[in-house]
DSSP file (Angstrom, degrees, kcal/mol; ACC not computed):
  #  RESIDUE AA STRUCTURE BP1 BP2  ACC     N-H-->O    O-->H-N    N-H-->O    O-->H-N    TCO  KAPPA ALPHA  PHI   PSI    X-CA   Y-CA   Z-CA
    1    1 A M     >        0   0    0      0, 0.0     4,-1.9     0, 0.0     5,-0.2   0.000 360.0 360.0 360.0 -39.5   60.3   32.4   17.8
    2    2 A M  H  >  +     0   0    0      1,-0.2     4,-2.0     2,-0.2     5,-0.2   0.885 360.0  53.5 -61.8 -38.5   58.4   33.8   14.9
    3    3 A C  H  > S+     0   0    0      1,-0.2     4,-2.6     2,-0.2    -1,-0.2   0.894 106.5  50.4 -65.2 -43.0   61.2   32.7   12.6
    4    4 A S  H  > S+     0   0    0      2,-0.2     4,-2.2     1,-0.2    -1,-0.2   0.866 109.7  50.7 -68.5 -35.6   61.2   29.1   13.8
    5    5 A V  H  X S+     0   0    0     -4,-1.9     4,-2.5     2,-0.2    -1,-0.2   0.923 111.8  48.1 -65.4 -42.8   57.4   28.7   13.3
    6    6 A T  H  X S+     0   0    0     -4,-2.0     4,-2.6     1,-0.2    -2,-0.2   0.915 110.7  51.0 -64.0 -43.3   57.8   30.1    9.8
    7    7 A D  H  X S+     0   0    0     -4,-2.6     4,-1.9     1,-0.2    -1,-0.2   0.913 110.3  49.7 -60.0 -41.5   60.7   27.7    9.1
    8    8 A H  H  X S+     0   0    0     -4,-2.2     4,-2.0     1,-0.2    -2,-0.2   0.921 112.7  45.9 -64.2 -44.4   58.6   24.8   10.3
    9    9 A K  H  X S+     0   0    0     -4,-2.5     4,-2.6     1,-0.2    -1,-0.2   0.855 109.1  56.3 -67.7 -34.7   55.6   25.8    8.1
   10   10 A S  H  X S+     0   0    0     -4,-2.6     4,-2.3     2,-0.2    -1,-0.2   0.894 107.5  48.6 -63.6 -39.7   57.9   26.3    5.2
   11   11 A H  H  X S+     0   0    0     -4,-1.9     4,-2.4     2,-0.2    -2,-0.2   0.905 111.8  49.0 -66.1 -42.8   59.2   22.7    5.6
   12   12 A E  H  X S+     0   0    0     -4,-2.0     4,-2.3     2,-0.2    -2,-0.2   0.906 111.9  49.5 -62.6 -40.8   55.6   21.4    5.8
   13   13 A C  H  X S+     0   0    0     -4,-2.6     4,-2.4     2,-0.2    -2,-0.2   0.901 109.8  50.8 -64.5 -41.8   54.7   23.5    2.7
   14   14 A S  H  X S+     0   0    0     -4,-2.3     4,-2.2     1,-0.2    -1,-0.2   0.902 109.9  49.9 -63.4 -41.8   57.7   22.1    0.8
   15   15 A D  H  X S+     0   0    0     -4,-2.4     4,-2.3     2,-0.2    -2,-0.2   0.900 110.5  51.0 -62.3 -40.5   56.7   18.5    1.8
   16   16 A G  H  X S+     0   0    0     -4,-2.3     4,-2.5     2,-0.2    -2,-0.2   0.900 108.7  50.7 -64.2 -41.2   53.2   19.3    0.5
   17   17 A V  H  X S+     0   0    0     -4,-2.4     4,-2.6     2,-0.2    -1,-0.2   0.917 110.3  49.7 -63.3 -42.8   54.5   20.6   -2.8
   18   18 A E  H  X S+     0   0    0     -4,-2.2     4,-2.4     2,-0.2    -2,-0.2   0.896 110.1  50.6 -63.3 -40.4   56.6   17.4   -3.2
   19   19 A K  H  X S+     0   0    0     -4,-2.3     4,-2.5     2,-0.2    -1,-0.2   0.923 110.9  48.9 -62.8 -43.1   53.6   15.2   -2.5
   20   20 A C  H  X S+     0   0    0     -4,-2.5     4,-2.8     2,-0.2    -2,-0.2   0.906 110.4  50.7 -62.8 -42.2   51.6   17.1   -5.1
   21   21 A R  H  X S+     0   0    0     -4,-2.6     4,-2.6     2,-0.2    -1,-0.2   0.912 110.6  49.6 -61.6 -41.7   54.4   16.8   -7.6
   22   22 A G  H  X S+     0   0    0     -4,-2.4     4,-2.4     2,-0.2    -2,-0.2   0.908 111.3  48.8 -62.6 -42.5   54.5   13.1   -6.9
   23   23 A M  H  X S+     0   0    0     -4,-2.5     4,-2.6     2,-0.2    -2,-0.2   0.911 111.4  49.8 -63.9 -42.3   50.7   12.8   -7.4
   24   24 A L  H  X S+     0   0    0     -4,-2.8     4,-2.7     2,-0.2    -2,-0.2   0.917 110.8  49.6 -61.7 -43.4   50.9   14.8  -10.6
   25   25 A H  H  X S+     0   0    0     -4,-2.6     4,-2.3     1,-0.2    -2,-0.2   0.921 111.7  49.0 -61.1 -44.0   53.6   12.5  -11.9
   26   26 A G  H  X S+     0   0    0     -4,-2.4     4,-2.4     1,-0.2    -2,-0.2   0.903 111.7  48.9 -62.2 -42.0   51.5    9.5  -10.9
   27   27 A L  H  X S+     0   0    0     -4,-2.6     4,-2.7     2,-0.2    -2,-0.2   0.895 110.3  50.7 -65.1 -40.9   48.5   10.9  -12.7
   28   28 A E  H  X S+     0   0    0     -4,-2.7     4,-2.5     2,-0.2    -2,-0.2   0.915 111.7  47.9 -63.7 -41.7   50.5   11.7  -15.8
   29   29 A K  H  X S+     0   0    0     -4,-2.3     4,-2.8     2,-0.2    -2,-0.2   0.920 112.6  48.8 -63.6 -43.6   51.8    8.1  -15.9
   30   30 A E  H  X S+     0   0    0     -4,-2.4     4,-2.6     1,-0.2    -2,-0.2   0.906 111.6  49.9 -62.5 -41.4   48.3    6.7  -15.4
   31   31 A M  H  X S+     0   0    0     -4,-2.7     4,-2.5     2,-0.2    -2,-0.2   0.921 112.7  46.2 -63.3 -44.7   47.0    8.9  -18.2
   32   32 A N  H  X S+     0   0    0     -4,-2.5     4,-2.3     2,-0.2    -2,-0.2   0.912 113.3  49.1 -64.7 -43.3   49.7    7.8  -20.6
   33   33 A D  H  X S+     0   0    0     -4,-2.8     4,-2.1     2,-0.2    -2,-0.2   0.921 112.7  48.0 -61.7 -43.7   49.3    4.1  -19.7
   34   34 A F  H  X S+     0   0    0     -4,-2.6     4,-2.4     1,-0.2    -2,-0.2   0.911 109.9  52.3 -63.7 -42.4   45.5    4.4  -20.2
   35   35 A D  H  X S+     0   0    0     -4,-2.5     4,-2.3     1,-0.2    -1,-0.2   0.901 109.1  50.2 -60.9 -41.5   46.0    6.2  -23.5
   36   36 A E  H  X S+     0   0    0     -4,-2.3     4,-2.4     1,-0.2    -1,-0.2   0.896 109.9  50.8 -63.1 -40.6   48.3    3.4  -24.6
   37   37 A Q  H  X S+     0   0    0     -4,-2.1     4,-2.5     2,-0.2    -2,-0.2   0.896 109.9  50.0 -64.3 -40.1   45.7    0.8  -23.6
   38   38 A V  H  X S+     0   0    0     -4,-2.4     4,-2.6     2,-0.2    -2,-0.2   0.926 111.0  48.5 -64.4 -45.1   43.0    2.7  -25.5
   39   39 A V  H  X S+     0   0    0     -4,-2.3     4,-2.1     2,-0.2    -2,-0.2   0.914 112.5  49.1 -61.3 -43.0   45.1    2.8  -28.7
   40   40 A K  H  X S+     0   0    0     -4,-2.4     4,-2.3     1,-0.2    -2,-0.2   0.913 111.4  49.1 -63.0 -43.1   45.9   -0.9  -28.3
   41   41 A A  H  X S+     0   0    0     -4,-2.5     4,-2.5     2,-0.2    -2,-0.2   0.897 109.6  52.3 -63.9 -40.7   42.2   -1.7  -27.9
   42   42 A E  H  X S+     0   0    0     -4,-2.6     4,-2.4     1,-0.2    -1,-0.2   0.908 110.0  48.7 -61.2 -42.3   41.3    0.4  -30.9
   43   43 A M  H  X S+     0   0    0     -4,-2.1     4,-2.6     2,-0.2    -2,-0.2   0.912 111.7  49.0 -64.4 -42.8   43.8   -1.5  -33.0
   44   44 A E  H  X S+     0   0    0     -4,-2.3     4,-2.7     2,-0.2     5,-0.2   0.905 111.1  50.1 -63.6 -41.9   42.5   -4.9  -31.8
   45   45 A I  H  X S+     0   0    0     -4,-2.5     4,-2.5     2,-0.2    -2,-0.2   0.928 112.6  46.9 -61.8 -45.4   38.9   -3.8  -32.6
   46   46 A S  H  X S+     0   0    0     -4,-2.4     4,-2.4     2,-0.2    -2,-0.2   0.914 113.0  48.8 -63.8 -43.4   39.9   -2.7  -36.1
   47   47 A E  H  X S+     0   0    0     -4,-2.6     4,-2.3     2,-0.2    -2,-0.2   0.927 112.8  47.3 -63.0 -44.9   41.9   -5.9  -36.7
   48   48 A N  H  X S+     0   0    0     -4,-2.7     4,-2.4     1,-0.2    -2,-0.2   0.901 111.3  51.5 -63.0 -40.5   39.0   -8.1  -35.5
   49   49 A A  H  X S+     0   0    0     -4,-2.5     4,-2.4    -5,-0.2    -1,-0.2   0.912 109.9  49.3 -63.4 -42.1   36.5   -6.1  -37.6
   50   50 A E  H  X S+     0   0    0     -4,-2.4     4,-2.4     2,-0.2    -2,-0.2   0.906 110.5  50.3 -63.9 -41.4   38.7   -6.6  -40.7
   51   51 A Q  H  X S+     0   0    0     -4,-2.3     4,-2.5     1,-0.2    -2,-0.2   0.919 111.2  48.8 -61.9 -43.2   39.0  -10.3  -40.1
   52   52 A L  H  X S+     0   0    0     -4,-2.4     4,-2.6     2,-0.2    -2,-0.2   0.906 110.0  51.6 -63.4 -41.4   35.2  -10.6  -39.7
   53   53 A K  H  X S+     0   0    0     -4,-2.4     4,-2.7     2,-0.2    -1,-0.2   0.920 110.7  48.4 -60.7 -43.7   34.7   -8.7  -42.9
   54   54 A Q  H  X S+     0   0    0     -4,-2.4     4,-2.5     2,-0.2    -2,-0.2   0.919 111.3  49.7 -63.4 -43.0   37.0  -11.0  -44.8
   55   55 A M  H  X S+     0   0    0     -4,-2.5     4,-2.4     1,-0.2    -2,-0.2   0.912 112.0  48.4 -61.6 -42.2   35.3  -14.1  -43.4
   56   56 A I  H  X S+     0   0    0     -4,-2.6     4,-2.9     2,-0.2    -2,-0.2   0.915 111.3  50.1 -64.5 -42.8   31.9  -12.6  -44.4
   57   57 A N  H  X S+     0   0    0     -4,-2.7     4,-2.5     2,-0.2    -2,-0.2   0.912 111.7  47.8 -63.0 -42.2   33.2  -11.9  -47.9
   58   58 A V  H  X S+     0   0    0     -4,-2.5     4,-2.2     2,-0.2    -1,-0.2   0.923 113.9  47.3 -63.1 -44.2   34.6  -15.4  -48.3
   59   59 A H  H  X S+     0   0    0     -4,-2.4     4,-2.5     2,-0.2    -2,-0.2   0.910 111.9  50.1 -64.4 -43.1   31.3  -16.9  -47.1
   60   60 A R  H  X S+     0   0    0     -4,-2.9     4,-2.7     1,-0.2    -2,-0.2   0.927 110.6  49.9 -60.5 -45.3   29.3  -14.7  -49.4
   61   61 A E  H  X S+     0   0    0     -4,-2.5     4,-2.2     1,-0.2    -1,-0.2   0.899 110.4  50.2 -61.9 -40.8   31.4  -15.6  -52.4
   62   62 A K  H  X S+     0   0    0     -4,-2.2     4,-2.3     2,-0.2    -1,-0.2   0.931 112.6  46.5 -62.2 -46.4   31.0  -19.3  -51.5
   63   63 A L  H  X S+     0   0    0     -4,-2.5     4,-2.6     1,-0.2    -2,-0.2   0.891 111.3  51.6 -65.0 -39.4   27.2  -19.0  -51.3
   64   64 A M  H  X S+     0   0    0     -4,-2.7     4,-2.4     2,-0.2    -1,-0.2   0.893 110.3  49.1 -64.9 -39.4   27.0  -17.0  -54.5
   65   65 A N  H  X S+     0   0    0     -4,-2.2     4,-2.4     2,-0.2    -2,-0.2   0.915 111.6  49.0 -65.5 -43.0   29.0  -19.7  -56.3
   66   66 A E  H  X S+     0   0    0     -4,-2.3     4,-2.5     2,-0.2    -2,-0.2   0.920 112.2  48.9 -61.4 -43.5   26.8  -22.5  -55.0
   67   67 A L  H  X S+     0   0    0     -4,-2.6     4,-2.5     2,-0.2    -2,-0.2   0.912 110.9  49.8 -62.7 -43.3   23.7  -20.5  -56.0
   68   68 A S  H  X S+     0   0    0     -4,-2.4     4,-2.5     2,-0.2    -1,-0.2   0.907 111.1  49.4 -62.8 -42.2   25.1  -19.9  -59.5
   69   69 A S  H  X S+     0   0    0     -4,-2.4     4,-2.3     2,-0.2    -2,-0.2   0.912 111.6  48.7 -63.0 -43.7   25.9  -23.6  -59.8
   70   70 A M  H  X S+     0   0    0     -4,-2.5     4,-2.5     2,-0.2    -2,-0.2   0.896 111.2  51.0 -62.9 -40.4   22.4  -24.6  -58.7
   71   71 A K  H  X S+     0   0    0     -4,-2.5     4,-2.8     2,-0.2     5,-0.2   0.941 110.4  47.7 -63.0 -48.3   20.9  -22.1  -61.1
   72   72 A Q  H  X S+     0   0    0     -4,-2.5     4,-2.2     1,-0.2    -2,-0.2   0.922 113.0  48.9 -60.3 -44.2   22.9  -23.5  -64.1
   73   73 A K  H  X S+     0   0    0     -4,-2.3     4,-2.0     1,-0.2    -1,-0.2   0.937 114.0  45.4 -61.0 -47.4   22.0  -27.1  -63.2
   74   74 A R  H  X S+     0   0    0     -4,-2.5     4,-2.6     1,-0.2    -2,-0.2   0.887 110.6  53.3 -65.6 -39.3   18.3  -26.3  -62.9
   75   75 A M  H  X S+     0   0    0     -4,-2.8     4,-2.7     1,-0.2    -1,-0.2   0.891 108.7  50.2 -63.5 -39.1   18.2  -24.2  -66.1
   76   76 A K  H  X S+     0   0    0     -4,-2.2     4,-2.5    -5,-0.2    -1,-0.2   0.911 110.6  49.8 -64.4 -41.5   19.8  -27.1  -68.0
   77   77 A E  H  X S+     0   0    0     -4,-2.0     4,-2.3     2,-0.2    -2,-0.2   0.923 112.9  46.3 -61.6 -44.6   17.1  -29.5  -66.5
   78   78 A I  H  X S+     0   0    0     -4,-2.6     4,-2.6     2,-0.2    -2,-0.2   0.918 112.6  49.9 -64.9 -43.8   14.3  -27.1  -67.5
   79   79 A E  H  X S+     0   0    0     -4,-2.7     4,-2.4     2,-0.2    -2,-0.2   0.908 110.9  49.6 -62.3 -42.1   15.8  -26.6  -71.0
   80   80 A S  H  X S+     0   0    0     -4,-2.5     4,-2.1     2,-0.2    -1,-0.2   0.918 112.1  47.9 -62.3 -43.8   16.1  -30.4  -71.5
   81   81 A L  H  X S+     0   0    0     -4,-2.3     4,-2.4     2,-0.2    -2,-0.2   0.899 110.3  52.3 -64.0 -40.6   12.5  -30.9  -70.4
   82   82 A R  H  X S+     0   0    0     -4,-2.6     4,-2.8     1,-0.2    -2,-0.2   0.911 108.8  50.2 -61.2 -43.6   11.3  -28.1  -72.7
   83   83 A E  H  X S+     0   0    0     -4,-2.4     4,-2.2     2,-0.2    -1,-0.2   0.895 110.1  50.6 -63.1 -39.6   13.1  -29.8  -75.6
   84   84 A E  H  X S+     0   0    0     -4,-2.1     4,-2.2     2,-0.2    -2,-0.2   0.923 111.9  47.1 -62.6 -44.0   11.4  -33.1  -74.8
   85   85 A I  H  X S+     0   0    0     -4,-2.4     4,-2.7     1,-0.2    -2,-0.2   0.917 111.1  51.1 -64.9 -43.3    8.0  -31.5  -74.6
   86   86 A E  H  X S+     0   0    0     -4,-2.8     4,-2.9     1,-0.2     5,-0.2   0.896 109.2  51.7 -61.2 -39.5    8.6  -29.6  -77.9
   87   87 A T  H  X S+     0   0    0     -4,-2.2     4,-2.8     2,-0.2     5,-0.2   0.922 110.6  47.8 -62.6 -43.9    9.6  -32.9  -79.5
   88   88 A V  H  X S+     0   0    0     -4,-2.2     4,-2.6     2,-0.2    -2,-0.2   0.928 113.7  47.6 -62.5 -44.3    6.4  -34.6  -78.3
   89   89 A V  H  X S+     0   0    0     -4,-2.7     4,-2.2     2,-0.2    -2,-0.2   0.933 114.0  46.3 -63.0 -46.8    4.3  -31.7  -79.5
   90   90 A V  H  X S+     0   0    0     -4,-2.9     4,-2.5     1,-0.2    -2,-0.2   0.931 114.6  47.4 -62.9 -46.2    6.0  -31.6  -82.9
   91   91 A N  H  X S+     0   0    0     -4,-2.8     4,-2.2    -5,-0.2    -1,-0.2   0.889 110.9  52.4 -62.4 -38.8    5.7  -35.4  -83.3
   92   92 A G  H  X S+     0   0    0     -4,-2.6     4,-1.8    -5,-0.2    -1,-0.2   0.901 110.6  47.1 -63.4 -41.1    2.1  -35.2  -82.3
   93   93 A K  H  X S+     0   0    0     -4,-2.2     4,-2.5     2,-0.2    -2,-0.2   0.887 110.2  53.1 -67.9 -39.3    1.3  -32.6  -84.9
   94   94 A L  H  X S+     0   0    0     -4,-2.5     4,-2.6     1,-0.2     5,-0.2   0.908 108.9  49.4 -62.6 -40.6    3.2  -34.6  -87.5
   95   95 A Q  H  X S+     0   0    0     -4,-2.2     4,-2.5     2,-0.2    -1,-0.2   0.881 110.3  51.4 -65.3 -37.8    1.1  -37.6  -86.7
   96   96 A E  H  < S+     0   0    0     -4,-1.8    -2,-0.2     2,-0.2    -1,-0.2   0.917 112.3  45.9 -64.2 -42.0   -2.1  -35.5  -87.0
   97   97 A V  H  < S+     0   0    0     -4,-2.5    -2,-0.2     1,-0.2    -1,-0.2   0.908 117.9  42.6 -66.8 -42.5   -1.1  -34.2  -90.4
   98   98 A R  H  <        0   0    0     -4,-2.6    -2,-0.2     1,-0.2    -1,-0.2   0.831 360.0 360.0 -72.3 -32.6   -0.1  -37.7  -91.6
   99   99 A G     <        0   0    0     -4,-2.5    -1,-0.2    -5,-0.2    -2,-0.2   0.493 360.0 360.0 -75.6 360.0   -3.1  -39.3  -90.1
């Protein structure tokens, strides 16, 4: 009788061990799947960040070019106005000298 009880408990123990092995296998698979998802998410984040950086660089370059163009245009306008004023001043002085 003692033997049959032990045999019965041994079978239950064996079933428990198999259940634990199954749970461990499931946990390892879940861990691996999760790790793959994390790696994929990291790659997506890096790719998106690089795209944003490129977009910002392109936008910055466009704005800098526009600013440079505006500066050159305005500087030419100022220089032209300065030359006109200098001409008036020089002509005015010449008239004073002649007059």
